C-alpha positions as CSV (number, residue, x, y, z in Angstrom):
1,M,100.8,69.7,102.9
2,S,103.2,72.3,101.6
3,S,101.0,72.7,98.4
4,R,98.1,73.9,100.6
5,I,100.3,76.4,102.3
6,D,101.7,77.5,98.9
7,V,98.1,78.1,97.7
8,L,97.2,80.1,100.8
9,V,100.4,82.2,100.6
10,K,99.7,82.9,96.9
11,K,96.1,84.0,97.7
12,L,97.3,86.2,100.5
13,D,99.9,87.8,98.3
14,E,97.3,88.5,95.7
15,E,95.0,90.1,98.3
16,W,97.8,92.3,99.6
17,I,98.7,93.3,96.1
18,E,95.1,94.2,95.4
19,L,94.8,96.2,98.6
20,I,98.0,98.2,97.9
21,Q,96.9,98.9,94.3
22,M,93.6,100.2,95.7
23,A,95.4,102.4,98.2
24,R,97.7,103.8,95.4
25,E,94.6,104.6,93.3
26,M,93.2,106.5,96.2
27,G,96.4,108.6,96.3
28,I,98.0,107.0,99.3
29,T,101.8,106.8,99.0
30,I,103.9,103.7,99.6
31,E,105.4,105.5,102.6
32,E,102.0,106.2,104.1
33,I,101.2,102.5,103.7
34,R,104.4,101.5,105.4
35,E,103.8,104.0,108.3
36,F,100.3,102.7,108.7
37,L,101.4,99.1,108.8
38,A,104.2,99.9,111.2
39,S,101.9,101.8,113.6
40,E,99.3,99.0,113.5
41,S,101.9,96.3,114.3
42,K,102.8,98.2,117.5
43,K,99.3,98.0,118.9
């Protein structure tokens, strides 16, 4: 069972990395990404 979870976590990690890389290519700073994630988690 843990191997299925490990695969899922790895896939999610890869997706997050890709999203952050895309944001950086668009000129969005790491701080802006952090602020966005923090504001969205409060909703």
